[in-house]
C-alpha positions, -999 to 999 in steps of 0.1 A, spaced: -9 257 -510 -45 267 -507 -56 279 -473 -86 292 -455 -79 317 -427 -105 311 -400 -112 322 -364 -129 307 -334 -163 319 -345 -161 303 -379 -151 269 -363 -178 272 -336 -205 277 -362 -191 252 -388 -213 223 -395 -213 189 -412 -240 179 -436 -251 166 -469 -262 182 -502 -282 168 -530 -265 191 -554 -230 180 -542 -241 144 -546 -252 151 -581 -221 170 -591 -201 141 -576 -219 117 -598 -214 140 -628 -177 140 -622 -176 102 -620 -194 99 -653 -170 124 -669 -138 110 -654 -123 82 -676 -105 66 -646 -127 67 -615 -119 51 -582 -121 13 -584 -153 11 -563 -170 37 -586 -164 17 -618 -194 -7 -617 -218 23 -611 -202 43 -638 -204 14 -663 -241 9 -654 -250 45 -663 -224 56 -688 -241 46 -720 -274 64 -711 -254 95 -700 -234 96 -733 -267 92 -752 -281 121 -733 -251 143 -742 -253 134 -779 -286 151 -780 -273 182 -761 -242 198 -778 -243 228 -755 -243 207 -723 -214 187 -739 -194 219 -745 -201 231 -709 -188 198 -694 -157 200 -716 -148 232 -698 -162 227 -664 -136 203 -649 -99 203 -647 -73 187 -625 -72 216 -601 -105 235 -606 -142 230 -610 -164 257 -625 -178 278 -596 -214 275 -607 -212 238 -600 -198 243 -565 -224 265 -548 -228 254 -512 -264 250 -498 -279 280 -482 -291 258 -453 -296 222 -442 -322 198 -457 -327 215 -491 -338 194 -520 -321 195 -554 -346 220 -568 -340 245 -540 -303 242 -544 -305 246 -582 -324 279 -578 -292 298 -571 -274 283 -601 -304 290 -624 -303 327 -614 -268 331 -629 -264 350 -661 -249 336 -693 -220 360 -687 -213 345 -653 -215 310 -666 -190 318 -693 -167 336 -669 -167 306 -646 -159 283 -675 -131 305 -687 -115 303 -653 -112 265 -659 -102 264 -696 -100 287 -726 -108 294 -754 -145 287 -752 -162 271 -783 -188 289 -804 -216 267 -788 -211 286 -755 -222 319 -771 -257 305 -767 -282 319 -742 -298 300 -714 -266 283 -702 -276 281 -665 -309 264 -675 -289 239 -696 -267 230 -667 -296 227 -643 -315 204 -667 -284 181 -670 -280 180 -633 -317 171 -628 -312 143 -654 -282 129 -635 -301 131 -602 -333 114 -616 -316 86 -636 -285 78 -615 -291 89 -578 -328 92 -569 -335 54 -571 -309 47 -544 -310 80 -525 -324 66 -493 -295 42 -490 -270 68 -501 -283 92 -475 -279 66 -447 -242 62 -456 -237 100 -457 -254 107 -424 -235 79 -407 -203 96 -417 -216 130 -405 -225 115 -371 -191 98 -368 -172 129 -378 -192 151 -354 -185 127 -326 -148 127 -334 -147 165 -332 -156 164 -295 -128 139 -287 -101 147 -312 -105 183 -321 -104 199 -355 -70 183 -364 -84 149 -357 -114 155 -380 -99 175 -408 -65 159 -414 -79 128 -432 -110 144 -446 -98 147 -482 -65 146 -500 -44 178 -493 -66 190 -464 -52 194 -429 -53 216 -399 -22 238 -397 -31 255 -364 -32 292 -356 -64 297 -376 -50 281 -408 -68 253 -426 -50 239 -456 -77 230 -481 -55 216 -510 -19 215 -521 -23 238 -551 -4 271 -552 -34 294 -546 -32 324 -522 -48 321 -488 -85 332 -485 -97 350 -454 -131 336 -445 -133 350 -409 -169 360 -403 -183 336 -430 -202 304 -430 -182 271 -433 -198 238 -441 -183 203 -446 -204 182 -470 -202 144 -472 -208 131 -507 -201 101 -529 -174 115 -552 -138 112 -562 -115 134 -541 -140 161 -533 -137 198 -539 -138 233 -523 -171 251 -525 -181 288 -521 -208 312 -530 -199 349 -537 -205 378 -534 -220 386 -500 -233 369 -480 -203 346 -487 -205 309 -479 -176 285 -479 -172 248 -476 -155 215 -486 -171 185 -502 -153 153 -490 -156 117 -502 -173 87 -486 -176 52 -499 -200 23 -494 -230 29 -517 -211 15 -547 -206 -19 -533 -229 -44 -549 -259 -54 -527 -245 -85 -511 -263 -118 -508 -271 -132 -474 -243 -150 -456 -244 -187 -463 -255 -208 -433 -221 -226 -429 -203 -192 -428 -228 -178 -403 -223 -209 -381 -185 -206 -383 -182 -168 -377 -215 -159 -361 -243 -142 -380 -232 -106 -374 -195 -111 -382 -205 -131 -413 -227 -102 -424 -198 -78 -420 -175 -101 -441 -201 -105 -469 -206 -67 -470 -168 -63 -476 -167 -82 -508 -158 -48 -524 -140 -19 -506 -162 -4 -479 -156 20 -450 -165 15 -414 -192 43 -415 -208 26 -446 -209 -7 -427 -226 10 -398 -252 25 -421 -261 -6 -440 -259 -32 -411 -275 -10 -384 -248 -23 -360 -232 1 -335 -198 15 -345 -180 -3 -317 -195 -36 -328 -185 -32 -365 -150 -21 -354 -147 -52 -333 -158 -75 -361 -134 -58 -385 -104 -62 -362 -111 -99 -357 -115 -105 -395 -83 -86 -401 -64 -107 -376 -78 -138 -392 -64 -128 -425 -99 -125 -441 -98 -88 -448 -72 -63 -460 -73 -26 -456 -60 5 -472 -63 42 -465 -80 62 -492 -80 99 -485 -98 104 -452 -111 68 -449 -98 33 -443 -114 8 -467 -118 -29 -460 -122 -57 -486 -117 -95 -490 -84 -113 -491 -80 -144 -513 -86 -164 -482 -120 -148 -476 -129 -153 -512 -121 -190 -509 -139 -193 -476 -171 -177 -490 -169 -198 -522 -165 -230 -501 -194 -221 -478 -217 -216 -509 -210 -251 -522 
């Protein structure tokens, strides 16, 4: 299994945050993946045609993408962690754009070989950066404010859990294959990679809208390491207001939570989009679960809630 070897200093300085580059790479992965998570499908369908048209006009970018992702590895040039908090996409892309064609090809060869003739071209880093800027501008920027609220709500929730549950309580459900093993060992995935000693390095955990997430690092010195982990919530369709009969039956706040759960949504996402306290959202979810109006399922580090058939019938009846 893949492991990070850490010490107390690494954990003491580790931070949770967000990254516009990670969000963009996550979106790129969803567009490339033919079978995304169910809650990602409407978003993917909305943007897929335009994305494919963009690639038809850029054969080099198409060749790069064909070699940038595999089941167990993502090309390192796409997984550079941010050098600090609060950077915009342009600032994060500066490191990628500084890479040589030789480095881009070497990273791609680590994912899949042989490389096609198209990748003998020059300016590969610029091609990647242009594609990422396109994905950001056309598929993320219009909803970034709402996306960021969901991400930051998750960061706040996880930071709070750290103080009460320790690292095992925070990391064990962060992303598939990740768990705290104790004695300075953090399992980062289940793949048969050798342990990596990151004592004395920076470690960051980045919330992003993505599939299962990925491990991220920047080498050589000064080395930075991290993990991108998935949240959900932004991909639920913007819900209509709760119908008056439903609000009278359940109460306005509880009806709002129910309406927001028409498609799978996490507790942190509900907190972000409703502006209700975490304890209030949790209470409403428990009551709706007990009433048989919601079902739930764990997905990686999160528990997702969505309508049962009874809820669907109830909302349909209230709208008549």
